[in-house]
N, C-alpha and C positions, 0 to 999 in steps of 0.2 A: 459205349456202352459201359455202365456198371449197374452185373444186378444182386443186387434185396433181396435178402432167404430170414423168416422169422419159423421158428418150428411152437407147434404147437398142439394138442395135445395126441398123444397116439402118432399116426402116420400126415395129422393132416401138418403139408407145411404154403405159409403162404409169400409165393418166388412170385416177385417180377424183375422185367430188365427196364432200367430207364436214362434214357437216349435224350442228349440237344440239341435240340437244332437249331442251328441262328439263323436268324431270316432280319432283314432290312426291310423296315417299316415303312415305308412313304409317306406315315401319315405325321410319324416326330422325324421329319428329314433325315428319309434314310437312315436313322441309327440303326446301329447292331445291337438286336434281343435279343432272347434263347429263350424258345420253348421248347414245352417239357415233352416226350414222347412215354408215356409208361405202357408196356405188355404188360398182362398179367393174366398165371395160370388159374385159372380153378382149379379148386384143393381136391375134389372128385373127377373133374373129365377130364379129359385132351383136350380142352382149346381153354386158347387164349381169346382175351380183350383188350385197345388200346383205353388208353385211361389222359387225354385229351382234351385239358380243363383250357385251355386259352380257346377256346372252338368256341366254347359257351358265349364269347363276344364281339364270335366276326357279324361283318354287317350284312343286314337280314332286309330283302327289301317289300317289304309288309308291313300291313297297316296295324298303331298298336292299341286300336277300337273293338275292347272283349265283346265279343253279341253275346246277346239269351240263347236261351234252350228251348228259346220257345213253340212251336211250332207253328210254322206261317203258315198267315191270317188265313181263316177261311178251314182250316185243315187242319181235321177232327185227329187226338191226338188214340191210338185203339188202346193201346197199356191204362189211361185214366181210369177213375173208379166209375164210369157212366159210358163207357165203350169197351171196358174189357170182359168182360160175361155175354158179348155183343155179336165183338167183331175180330171173337178170334177163335182158333181152331180149338176142334173137342176131342179126351185121349178117348178110345173102345173102349169093351166095360174093363174088360181084363185089366188096366190101368187104374183107370176111375169112373166109376161106375157115375158118380153126378157129368162126367166131363171131361173134368178139372180138377185139381189140388186145392187147396185154397187151405191157406197159415194161416191165425191174423191178417195184416196186410199183404201178405204174399198173394197174387192165385198164378199159379203154375200152368201153365198148357204149351198143350205141341207147338216146335216152329213150324214155323209154314213152308219153312226152305234147310232144313236137317240139313248138316252134312255130319250125320253120323241114323246110323241103324236110328237109336233114337234120346229123339231131342227135345229138349223141351225151354223154353223160355219163361221166365219168372218177371212179375217187380216185384222190387226191390222195397218200394213205398209207395204207399197209394201217391204223394206231389211228384209232379211234373216237373219244377223247376227244383228241385231239392237239391241240394248244392254237399259234396262231399260231406265239410264239417256240421251237418242236420240229419242226415242217416245213422241213429239210433243203435245199440246193439239189441233192440226184441225186432227192429229191422231186414238185419244177419241175420237174430235166430231166428225167426218163420222163415226170413228163403231157405236158409239150412234145413228145419225143420221139413219145408216142401219137398224139396232135392233125395232129403233120405227117406222118404216115405216114395217117393218116386222111383230115384234106385234100389225097396226094396221090392215093389209092384210088380215091376220090371225084369230082376232077376229071379223071380216066384212061378213068373210069368218063362223065360230064356231067362235061362242059367251058365248059358255059351256069355252073357253079357256080365263082366267079370270087368270093366273099366267105365272107371266114374271118375269125371272131372266136376267141378265146376268151378265156372268164369266168368267172366264182370268187363266190358268193356261198357267205362265210364263216356258218356255223351262225345261227339268226334267224331272230335281228334281220337282215341282213339281206337274208333272204329263203331263205333257205334249210328244204326242210322234211322232207329227212333233213338230221340229224346233220351225222353223217360227215363227215368234210371233201372236197369234188367238185371236179370242175372239166364243166364245156360244153363241146362244138365247137363251134359252128355254123357250118353251108356255106352260102349261099343267090344267089339270082340277080341282088339288089340290096340295096346296102348300106343300114345302116340310116341315118335321120335323121341322128343324128351327123357319121357319118359321110361324106354325103352334103353336109355343109354345110361339113364339114375340107378334103374335094374341093375341093370349090369355089372356098373363103376362103382355100385355100392356091394356087391354081394363079391366080386374082386374083393374088395379095401374090409373085406368078415374074415375073405378069406387069410388076407394078410396077416392083419394086425389085427385080428379074437373081440374085434369088436366094431360097434355100429358107426360110419361115418356119423353118422347126421350127431349122438351127442358128442364124438370129441369134438364135429364143428363148435359145437353151444359151446361145445365145456374149452376150447382154446378159445371164440373169441371174450369169453371170459375173463383167460386167463389174460386178453391182454388185451384185455377196454378199452378199443379202439375203433371199430364198426356197431357193438352191444347199446340197443337204441331202449331195451325194454321190459325184459322177464313176467310178462303175464301169469294169470294161475294154468290157460290149459299149452299156451304158445312161449316162445322167446324167438324175436326179432331183431336181426340182424340188418347190417346194409354188406348188401352184395361183396366179395372183395374183387374176385372178376365180374361184373356186371354184364347180362347181357340187353339189359336197354339203361336211358336216363335212371338215377332215383332205385334202383331196384330195390328189392327189404327181401327178405330173407323171414317166413315167418312159420317156427321147427316147435311143429305140436309133441307133444310125452306122449309115451309110449305108440300109439299108436301110429300098424303102418297102414291103417284101409280106412277109406271113411266111415265107409260101415260098423267097426269097430268102435264106435264117438259114439258114451248115449248125452239122452237129451239136455238131465247137466253139465257136461264136457262139448257139448256144441254153443250149446249158448252161454260156458265161459269163454272158447274161444269168436264166440261173435262178440262178447262181448271188447276181446282184445282185438279184432280187424276192426269193428268199430273205433275205438281208441286211437287203431293209428291208419283212420281214413281224418282222423284230426291232425291225429298232426304234422303230415304232410301236406293237411290244406294252411294248416295255422301255420308252424314255421318252412316250410318252402313253397305254400303260393299256388301250392296245386289244382289245379282242377276239376281237371282228368288224367283216367289214370283208367290202369291195364289190372288185373289179378286172374290166378289161375291158383285153383284148387288142389294139389298131385296129389295121386295114395297110390299103395299097391291095390292086387286084383280081391275082390271078395275071395271069400273062402281061402285063405292061405296064410298065415302070423309070421313074419318076412321080419326073422332080426337083424337084418339091414337094412332097413328103409322104417324112414318115420315119413306118415302123411305132414305136406308143406304148403302154401304158399308165395306166388311170389305177388310181390306187388310191384310196377311200375311206373313210373311218368309220365304222364304224354301233355303235348306243346298245351296251348291255352287256347280256349274257341277260339279266331277272330275270321272275318271275314275268310282270309287266306293266309294262308303259312306255310312254311320251314318240313316240313314232316323229317320227327325222328331220324327214318329207313333211310338210307342209299344203296347203292350198291353194294358194299362195306358191310352192309349189314342183309341182304336181300341175297348178294349174290356170291358175297366170298363167306357168308357165317362169318364173320367176325365186325363186333361192336363196334365200333366208333362213340368213346363216353367220352361228355363233357359235365358229367359231379360229379366228385371226383367221392368216390365213397365212407374215404372216414370223415370233411366235410359232412357228409348229408346228416352220416349216425350221429356228431356234435350237434349239430343246429337241435339235432329231433330231439335226443338225451337233456341237451336245458332246454326247449319247448315242454317235455315230457315231465319234466325238477318245478318246471312252474304252474303245470296247473293242481 
C-alpha cells in the first residue's frame, strides 16, 4: 500500500492510499493484470471514498438504447404550463396569497408528498423535455429567486425554520418521479446529517487553523490545479477529491454562509455559473441525469467557518433498465465506490470550458 499526501493551503491535506490488486482476466487468457484501488480521505470530514476507475469497464447486462423523458402516452404532465396552475397544490395565504410563487418561468408550489415541514417544488423550465445543456442561467435564476421568496416568507411565518436547501433530481435515474425538470425548496428546524457534520468540522477547522476551510480548499485547488474547473463571478467549481458520488463537483460561493445572504445580483450570477456547469457536464462528460443540492448555514447567523456550497453528482443515463450507482457500500456502509477519477473529470471539464 502506497500513501500519497499533497499539502494544500492552511490545514488542507489531500491524502490517499493506493493499493495494487492482481487479477487474472479470463477474457485475456487469464493474463494477470493490476487493478488500482485508491482510498481517499475527505479533507474536511473523517470520511473515506474508494476510487476504482477500472470498475467503469465491468460488464452490465442492460440495453444500450436511451429512452425519452416523455410522459407515457395519454398521461399529462402536471408540471407543464397547461397543467401546473390547475393540478398542483397551493400555499396557505401567509406564504403566498395567490396560492403559488411565480418568478419568470418558475412556478413554485407545495409538495403534495413532503418530507419536511416546509417543502416546495418549482418548475425549472416550462419545457418538459429540456436537456441539461438547454437549461439557461435565466431558468436557474428564476428558480433561485422563487426559492428565496419562499424561504423568506416561511421564515417570517415560522422563525424556527432556519435551515434551507435547494435540491434537483434531474430525470428518473436521479430519483425524479416526474421527468419535467423541477427543483425542491426544503426548509426545516434542523440541518441534514451531512450539513451538521460539515458545520461541526468546519468550526473545528477554524478553531485549529484560524481560517475558513472552504476558502482554504479553493486556495488549495488553485495552488495544485489538478481539480480546479472554473472560476465564476460568484462561485468557484472543483472536482471533489473524495467524492460522495460519481462525477461529484463542488461549487463554493464566495463570502456567504447562508442562502439568504445572497442578493438578487449574486443569485443571478450564481445561476449563470450553475447553468455553465450543467452545459459542461452534458457536453464534456455526456451527462443527462444529475443530482444537485445547494447547502448553507441557518438564517440569522453569520458563520465565519462556513460557505454556501453546491454539490453536483452525475447519475446513469435514462434507459429502460440500468445498473444503479448506489449499492451496499454506498447505502449500508456510507462509503462510496467511485469509477470516475476526479482529476480526469476536472481535466475534461477544463478542456471543454476553454473551448467555449
